[in-house]
C-alpha positions in Angstrom: -2.9 -83.7 -25.3 -3.5 -80.5 -22.8 -0.9 -79.3 -20.4 -3.0 -80.5 -17.7 -3.0 -84.4 -18.8 0.6 -84.3 -19.5 0.9 -83.3 -15.6 -1.4 -85.5 -15.0 0.0 -88.4 -16.3 3.3 -87.4 -15.2 2.3 -87.6 -11.6 0.2 -91.0 -12.4 -3.1 -89.7 -12.1 -4.9 -90.3 -14.9 -8.2 -91.5 -12.9 -8.2 -88.3 -11.6 -7.9 -86.9 -15.4 -10.6 -89.0 -16.6 -12.4 -88.0 -13.7 -12.5 -84.5 -14.8 -13.2 -85.0 -18.0 -16.5 -86.8 -17.0 -17.3 -84.2 -14.3 -17.5 -81.7 -16.5 -19.6 -83.8 -19.2 -22.0 -84.0 -16.5 -21.9 -80.3 -15.1 -22.9 -79.5 -19.3 -25.6 -82.3 -19.7 -26.3 -84.3 -16.5 -25.4 -87.9 -16.0 -27.0 -88.5 -19.7 -23.9 -86.6 -21.0 -21.2 -88.8 -19.6 -19.6 -90.8 -22.1 -16.7 -93.0 -21.5 -15.4 -92.7 -25.0 -15.7 -88.7 -24.8 -13.9 -88.5 -21.6 -11.0 -90.5 -23.2 -11.3 -88.2 -25.8 -11.0 -85.0 -23.7 -8.1 -86.5 -21.8 -6.2 -87.3 -25.0 -5.5 -90.7 -24.3 -6.8 -93.8 -26.4 -10.2 -95.3 -24.9 -8.2 -98.8 -23.8 -6.7 -96.8 -21.4 -10.0 -95.7 -19.6 -10.3 -99.1 -19.0 -7.8 -99.2 -16.7 -9.4 -97.3 -14.2 -13.4 -97.7 -15.0 -14.3 -101.2 -16.2 -17.3 -99.6 -17.6 -19.9 -96.2 -18.2 -21.7 -97.5 -15.1 -18.5 -97.3 -13.1 -17.8 -94.1 -14.5 -21.2 -92.8 -13.5 -20.6 -93.9 -9.9 -17.4 -92.1 -9.8 -19.2 -88.9 -11.2 -22.0 -89.1 -9.1 -20.0 -89.8 -5.7 -17.8 -86.6 -6.4 -20.5 -84.8 -7.3 -22.0 -85.3 -4.0 -19.0 -84.1 -2.5 -19.6 -80.8 -4.1 -23.4 -80.8 -2.7 -22.1 -81.4 0.7 -19.6 -78.2 0.1 -22.3 -76.2 -0.7 -24.2 -77.1 2.3 -21.7 -77.0 4.9 -20.6 -73.3 3.5 -24.6 -72.3 4.1 -23.9 -73.8 8.0 -20.9 -72.1 8.3 -22.9 -69.0 7.2 -25.4 -69.5 10.3 -24.8 -66.6 13.1 -24.7 -68.2 16.4 -27.4 -66.9 18.2 -26.7 -67.9 21.8 -29.7 -70.1 22.0 -28.6 -74.0 21.1 -32.4 -75.2 19.7 -32.3 -71.9 17.9 -28.9 -72.9 16.0 -29.5 -76.3 15.5 -33.1 -75.7 13.7 -31.0 -72.8 11.8 -28.7 -75.1 10.7 -31.1 -77.9 9.6 -32.4 -74.8 7.4 -29.1 -74.1 5.7 -28.8 -77.8 5.1 -32.0 -77.4 2.8 -31.1 -74.2 1.3 -27.5 -75.2 0.4 -28.8 -78.8 -1.1 -31.4 -76.1 -3.1 -28.4 -73.7 -4.1 -26.5 -76.4 -5.2 -29.7 -77.8 -7.2 -29.8 -74.2 -8.6 -26.1 -73.2 -9.5 -24.9 -76.7 -10.8 -28.1 -78.8 -12.0 -26.1 -81.1 -14.3 -23.6 -81.9 -11.7 -26.9 -82.2 -9.0 -28.8 -84.8 -11.7 -25.4 -86.4 -11.6 -25.1 -86.5 -8.0 -28.5 -87.5 -7.2 -30.1 -89.6 -10.0 -27.4 -92.6 -10.7 -28.8 -96.2 -9.1 -27.5 -96.1 -5.6 -28.8 -97.1 -2.1 -28.1 -95.8 1.4 -25.5 -98.6 2.4 -22.8 -96.3 0.5 -24.6 -92.6 1.9 -21.8 -92.2 4.2 -18.7 -93.1 2.6 -15.6 -91.0 1.9 -15.8 -90.8 -1.7 -19.2 -88.9 -1.5 -17.6 -86.6 1.0 -16.9 -82.8 0.6 -14.1 -81.1 1.9 -15.0 -81.2 5.7 -14.8 -85.3 5.2 -19.0 -85.3 5.4 -21.3 -86.3 2.7 -24.7 -84.5 1.9 -26.4 -87.5 3.9 -23.8 -87.3 6.4 -24.2 -83.5 6.8 -28.0 -83.9 7.0 -28.1 -86.7 9.7 -25.4 -85.1 11.9 -27.4 -81.7 12.0 -30.6 -84.1 13.0 -28.5 -85.8 15.9 -27.6 -82.4 17.2 -31.2 -81.3 17.1 -32.3 -84.4 19.2 -29.1 -83.6 21.6 -30.0 -79.8 22.1 -33.9 -81.1 22.8 -35.1 -79.7 19.8 -36.4 -83.0 18.1 -37.6 -85.6 20.3 -35.9 -88.7 20.0 -39.1 -90.7 19.2 -38.9 -88.6 16.2 -35.7 -89.4 15.4 -35.5 -92.4 12.7 -35.7 -92.1 9.3 -35.8 -88.3 9.3 -33.2 -88.4 6.7 -35.6 -90.1 4.4 -38.5 -87.2 5.4 -36.2 -84.0 5.1 -34.3 -85.3 2.0 -37.3 -86.6 0.0 -38.9 -82.9 0.6 -36.1 -80.6 -0.4 -35.1 -82.9 -3.4 -38.4 -82.9 -4.7 -38.6 -79.1 -4.7 -35.1 -79.1 -6.2 -36.2 -81.5 -9.1 -38.9 -79.5 -9.9 -37.2 -76.2 -10.1 -34.3 -77.5 -12.5 -36.3 -80.3 -14.6 -40.2 -79.7 -13.6 -43.0 -77.2 -14.4 -41.4 -74.7 -11.6 -37.9 -74.1 -14.2 -39.4 -71.2 -15.4 -40.3 -69.6 -12.4 -38.4 -66.4 -11.4 -35.7 -66.6 -8.9 -37.3 -64.5 -6.6 -40.0 -66.7 -6.1 -37.9 -70.0 -6.0 -36.0 -68.2 -3.3 -39.0 -67.4 -1.4 -40.4 -71.4 -2.0 -36.9 -72.4 -0.8 -37.5 -70.5 2.4 -40.4 -71.4 2.9 -40.1 -75.2 2.0 -37.0 -75.8 4.7 -39.3 -73.7 7.4 -42.1 -76.4 6.7 -39.8 -79.8 7.2 -38.2 -77.9 10.3 -41.4 -77.5 11.8 -42.8 -81.1 10.1 -39.9 -83.1 12.1 
């Protein structure tokens, strides 16, 4: 058993230790690589010990997906924080929307296994803003996007009548490019072409809304 595991168990945090092991598996191979028995092996405990924390593999996958979404949210928040203020609220809000998309795509490219785990595990929008999917700033990816869209309305950069379901339009467009880049026919494109496509796509989404 590793020193990390012993330290975790001393504080009664086997759940987090197992989740960390599962996240590492997802990082290596996406959601298909997450195996409950392997998580217990990496944690240095018997398989039966896992069932006190995760009822089955699906329960572990949902926990991995939620944690990975929190990491995606952190990437988006980092991109937003890097946007310089222009002094024009409309310009700033649009740039924040672009940053949300670019941060999301950066996470897809930098952590493809976790990106797949975050958004390929079956779930629904009823939990999209839940705390377990939140990053360090307390917002989930869906929450980050929704808040930026709300700000666009507040500053007059997005008409109120076009606000409904805008998350779905923006998210679908950007997610599609992310999947094409990591799993589809765009996966062999040079990095500069992917970066250019990313910039142009988020511009198109911002204009289209």
